[in-house]
C-alpha positions in Angstrom: -7.9 -2.3 -15.0 -8.2 -5.8 -16.1 -7.2 -8.1 -18.8 -5.2 -9.1 -16.0 -1.4 -9.1 -16.9 -0.8 -8.4 -13.4 -2.4 -11.1 -11.5 -4.4 -10.0 -8.2 -2.7 -12.4 -5.8 1.2 -11.3 -7.0 0.4 -7.5 -7.9 1.4 -5.9 -4.7 4.0 -7.4 -2.4 7.6 -7.0 -3.3 9.9 -8.4 -0.5 9.8 -9.0 3.1 7.3 -9.7 5.7 7.3 -6.8 8.3 4.4 -6.2 10.6 2.3 -4.5 13.3 -0.3 -5.0 15.7 -3.5 -3.2 16.6 -3.0 -0.2 18.9 -5.5 2.6 20.1 -9.1 2.2 19.4 -10.5 5.1 17.5 -13.9 6.7 17.2 -16.2 5.9 14.5 -15.7 9.4 12.9 -12.1 9.8 13.3 -10.0 10.1 10.2 -6.3 10.8 11.1 -4.0 12.1 8.5 -0.4 11.3 7.8 2.1 13.3 5.7 4.6 11.6 3.5 7.6 13.8 2.5 9.3 12.0 -0.4 12.1 13.0 -2.5 9.6 13.9 -5.3 7.2 15.9 -3.1 4.6 15.6 -0.4 1.8 13.1 0.0 -0.9 13.4 2.4 -3.1 10.3 3.5 -6.5 10.4 5.2 -7.1 7.0 7.1 -10.4 5.3 7.6 -9.9 4.5 11.2 -13.6 4.0 11.8 -14.1 1.4 9.0 -10.4 -0.2 9.2 -9.3 0.0 12.8 -7.0 -2.7 12.9 -5.2 -1.7 9.6 -5.1 1.8 10.5 -3.7 1.2 14.0 -1.3 -1.1 12.6 -0.1 1.6 10.0 0.1 4.6 12.6 2.0 2.2 15.0 4.8 2.2 12.2 4.4 5.9 11.5 4.7 6.9 15.2 7.8 4.6 15.6 9.3 6.4 12.6 9.9 3.2 10.7 8.8 4.8 7.5 11.7 7.5 7.8 14.0 6.4 5.1 11.5 3.9 3.6 11.2 3.7 -0.2 8.6 3.4 -3.0 10.5 0.7 -4.6 8.0 -0.8 -7.1 5.7 0.8 -9.7 3.3 -1.9 -11.2 2.1 0.0 -14.4 -0.9 -1.3 -16.4 0.3 -2.2 -20.1 -3.0 -0.8 -21.5 -3.0 2.6 -19.4 0.7 3.4 -18.3 -0.7 6.3 -15.8 -2.7 3.6 -14.0 -1.3 0.9 -11.5 0.1 0.9 -8.1 3.2 2.1 -6.2 4.6 0.0 -3.5 6.4 1.2 -0.3 8.1 -0.6 2.6 10.8 0.2 5.5 14.3 -0.7 5.0 15.5 -4.1 6.1 16.7 -2.8 9.4 13.4 -2.0 10.5 12.0 -4.7 13.2 8.7 -5.7 12.3 5.7 -5.9 14.7 3.5 -9.1 14.7 1.1 -9.4 11.6 -2.3 -8.4 11.9 -5.6 -10.0 10.9 -6.8 -9.1 7.6 -9.6 -6.6 7.1 -11.4 -7.4 3.9 -13.1 -4.9 1.7 -16.4 -7.0 2.1 -16.0 -6.1 6.0 -14.9 -2.5 5.6 -16.9 -1.3 2.8 -13.9 0.3 1.3 -12.8 -0.1 -2.3 -9.6 0.1 -4.4 -10.3 3.4 -6.2 -8.1 6.1 -7.6 -5.8 7.3 -4.7 -6.9 4.4 -2.3 -3.9 3.4 0.0 -3.9 -0.3 1.2 -1.8 -2.9 3.1 0.4 -5.4 1.1 0.2 -9.2 2.2 1.0 -12.6 1.2 -1.5 -15.1 2.9 -4.2 -13.6 4.7 -3.2 -12.5 8.3 0.5 -11.8 7.1 0.3 -8.2 6.5 2.7 -5.9 8.3 4.2 -2.7 7.0 4.3 -2.9 3.0 1.7 -0.5 1.6 0.5 0.7 -1.9 -1.3 3.6 -3.4 -3.7 2.9 -6.4 -3.5 5.2 -9.3 -6.7 4.6 -11.3 -9.5 2.4 -9.9 -8.3 -1.1 -9.2 -11.6 -3.2 -8.4 -9.5 -6.5 -9.1 -7.9 -5.9 -5.7 -11.2 -5.7 -3.7 -12.4 -9.1 -2.3 -14.0 -11.4 -4.9 -16.4 -13.7 -2.8 -17.2 -16.6 -4.9 -14.0 -16.7 -7.0 -11.6 -19.7 -6.5 -8.5 -19.3 -4.6 -7.4 -16.7 -2.3 -10.4 -14.2 -3.0 -10.0 -11.9 0.1 -8.3 -8.9 -1.8 -6.3 -6.6 0.1 -7.1 -4.4 3.1 -7.7 -0.7 1.9 -7.7 1.9 4.7 -7.5 5.2 3.4 -6.9 7.6 0.5 -4.7 10.2 -0.9 -6.2 13.7 -0.2 -3.2 15.8 -1.4 -0.2 15.0 -3.4 -1.8 12.5 -6.0 0.5 14.2 -8.8 3.5 13.2 -6.6 2.2 9.5 -6.6 1.8 9.9 -10.3 5.2 10.9 -10.8 6.7 8.0 -8.7 4.6 5.4 -11.0 6.1 7.1 -14.0 9.7 6.4 -12.8 12.2 4.3 -14.7 11.7 0.7 -14.0 13.7 -2.3 -14.7 15.5 -2.7 -11.2 16.5 -6.1 -10.0 14.1 -8.3 -8.4 14.1 -12.0 -7.5 10.2 -12.0 -8.3 9.7 -13.2 -11.8 6.2 -11.9 -12.0 7.4 -8.4 -11.2 10.0 -8.2 -13.7 10.2 -4.4 -15.0 8.1 -3.2 -12.1 10.8 -2.4 -9.6 12.3 1.0 -9.8 15.9 1.6 -11.0 16.0 4.2 -8.3 13.8 3.8 -5.5 12.1 7.2 -4.3 13.0 7.7 -0.8 10.2 8.7 2.1 12.3 11.2 3.9 9.8 11.4 6.8 6.3 10.2 7.7 4.4 11.8 10.5 0.7 12.3 11.7 -0.5 15.7 10.0 
C-alpha cells in the first residue's frame, strides 16, 4: 500500500486511550491463541509471545479480564487503490477501565512485520498503547518502524497473526463506512454499524 492517502501516523487509532501492563513471562517458543467470536463469524489469532512479550501479555490481560466481550470493530480503513486491503480496528467499550499503558515494542526490536493477517496494537505517541488493536488485510509495510525517517518513525507493535477467519476480517473491512467520527483524517472510515465482538477467549 503506499501513495499514502492514509498517513502512517494517523492510520490506526480511533478513540480512547485504554491500557494494559505486562503480565506472565512466556517461553520463547510459546504461541498462545485467542478466539474472537464476532457478529460476522470467528477469527483465531496466534500471538508471538516469544518475540513481543510485553504486547502479548498486555493483550492477554484484557482477554482474561473479558474486556473485549462486547467490544467492536468500529473502523475499516480501506486503501483507495485496493479496496480489499487496509486495516480493521477494534477497541472495548467506554465502560472498560484501562490498565496502565505499556512500553512500545518496535518491529525493529521484534522482527515482526505488518503483513497480510498481522494483528498489531494501536497507539498515539510511543508508550501510550493500551487495548485498541487492528488487523492488516494486505501487506502494510509503512506501519513498520522506519529508522532514519523524520518524525515519529517507530511504527506500530505487531504481535501476532490471523490463523483462521481471514475471510471474516475481509467481510468486516467491506462493511459500509461513513459513520460519525470527530477525527477529520478518518472521515469515511468509521463503520455505520460497528461489528460486535461477542466474546474473546484463549483458544
